[in-house]
C-alpha positions in Angstrom: -11.1 57.5 -81.3 -9.3 56.9 -78.1 -11.7 59.4 -76.3 -14.7 57.5 -77.6 -13.5 54.3 -76.1 -12.8 56.0 -72.9 -16.4 57.4 -72.8 -17.8 54.0 -73.6 -15.8 52.4 -70.9 -17.2 54.9 -68.3 -20.7 54.3 -69.5 -20.3 50.5 -69.2 -18.7 50.9 -65.7 -21.6 53.1 -64.7 -24.2 50.6 -65.9 -22.4 47.7 -64.1 -22.1 49.6 -60.8 -25.8 50.7 -61.0 -26.9 47.1 -61.6 -24.9 45.8 -58.7 -25.9 48.5 -56.3 -29.6 48.2 -57.1 -29.4 44.4 -56.7 -27.8 44.9 -53.3 -30.1 47.6 -52.0 -33.5 46.1 -52.5 -36.1 48.3 -50.8 -37.7 45.3 -49.0 -40.7 45.6 -51.2 -42.0 42.2 -52.3 -41.2 41.3 -55.9 -44.9 40.6 -56.5 -47.5 42.6 -54.4 -50.7 41.0 -53.3 -53.2 41.6 -56.2 -56.0 42.3 -53.6 -54.1 44.8 -51.4 -55.6 48.3 -51.1 -52.0 49.7 -50.8 -49.0 48.3 -52.5 -45.5 48.9 -53.8 -44.1 47.5 -57.0 -40.4 47.8 -57.8 -39.0 46.6 -61.1 -35.3 46.8 -61.8 -33.6 45.5 -65.0 -36.6 43.4 -65.9 -40.2 43.8 -67.1 -43.1 43.5 -64.8 -46.8 43.0 -65.7 -49.1 43.4 -62.7 -52.9 43.6 -62.4 -54.8 44.4 -59.2 -58.3 43.6 -58.1 -58.1 45.6 -54.9 -61.6 46.1 -53.4 -60.7 49.7 -52.2 -57.5 50.8 -53.8 -56.1 53.8 -51.9 -52.4 54.1 -52.8 -49.8 52.5 -55.0 -46.2 53.2 -55.5 -44.4 52.0 -58.7 -40.7 52.3 -59.4 -39.2 51.2 -62.7 -35.4 51.5 -63.0 -33.9 50.2 -66.2 -37.2 48.3 -66.5 -40.7 48.4 -67.9 -43.9 48.1 -65.9 -47.4 47.5 -67.1 -49.9 48.2 -64.3 -53.5 47.2 -65.0 -56.1 48.7 -62.7 -59.2 47.7 -64.7 -60.3 45.1 -62.1 -59.7 47.4 -59.1 -62.3 49.4 -57.2 -61.2 52.8 -55.9 -61.5 53.7 -52.2 -64.3 56.1 -51.3 -62.0 59.1 -51.3 -60.2 58.0 -54.5 -56.7 56.7 -55.0 -53.2 58.1 -55.3 -50.4 56.6 -57.5 -46.8 57.6 -57.1 -45.0 56.6 -60.3 -41.2 56.9 -60.9 -39.5 55.8 -64.1 -35.7 56.1 -64.3 -34.3 54.8 -67.6 -37.5 52.8 -67.9 -41.2 53.1 -68.7 -44.5 52.7 -66.8 -47.8 52.2 -68.5 -51.0 52.3 -66.4 -54.4 51.2 -67.7 -57.4 52.6 -65.9 -61.2 52.3 -66.3 -62.7 54.8 -68.7 -65.2 56.1 -66.2 -62.4 57.3 -63.7 -61.3 60.9 -63.5 -57.5 61.0 -63.7 -55.5 64.0 -62.4 -51.9 63.6 -63.6 -49.1 65.9 -62.4 -45.4 65.5 -62.2 -42.2 66.2 -64.0 -39.8 64.7 -66.5 -36.2 65.2 -67.5 -35.3 63.9 -70.9 -38.5 61.8 -70.7 -42.2 62.1 -71.1 -45.5 62.0 -69.2 -48.6 61.3 -71.3 -52.2 60.7 -70.6 -54.9 59.2 -72.9 -57.9 59.1 -70.5 -61.5 60.2 -70.8 -61.9 64.0 -70.8 -63.5 65.5 -67.6 -66.4 66.9 -69.7 -67.4 63.3 -70.6 -67.4 62.0 -67.0 -70.1 62.0 -64.4 -69.7 64.7 -61.8 -69.3 62.1 -59.0 -66.8 59.9 -61.0 -64.2 58.2 -58.9 -60.8 59.9 -59.1 -57.2 58.8 -59.3 -54.4 61.4 -58.6 -51.1 60.4 -60.2 -47.8 62.0 -59.2 -45.3 60.9 -61.8 -41.7 61.5 -62.4 -39.7 60.3 -65.5 -36.0 60.7 -65.8 -34.8 59.4 -69.2 -38.0 57.4 -69.2 -41.7 57.6 -69.7 -45.0 57.3 -67.8 -48.1 56.8 -69.8 -51.7 56.5 -68.4 -54.5 55.4 -70.7 -58.1 54.4 -70.3 -59.1 50.9 -71.4 -61.3 50.5 -74.4 -64.8 50.0 -73.1 -65.3 46.6 -74.6 -62.7 44.1 -73.4 -59.3 45.8 -73.6 
């Protein structure tokens, strides 16, 4: 019993230190990126973030979720001519990305005690010249999920 309390104490101390350090070491990224920026960074720590972009030529986005959840909506964005790249990192958190159903999504990455999932349109059902998004994802005790929006509305 005493050992269990000791372990719980260490876990609570770790969480407190992690919280304080991440609050102090902000990366300088704005809390809320410009929804029309073609390149942006979104950092969420210890809170949920819901962000939609209407970028006219989306090229690159970096999203980091630490002890947080992020919902990234790309349905109103237009991809740059050469496509776009997303760098997604979820640590003790989750990132959900919604893309247009007509986009080709190439997802690669790794997870440790987490998951990377994709529910997008199959390549065989896309036009040969479909715009493409390359996603590099990492999930550590977290999840990254990419899904295509339903054609009508959602």
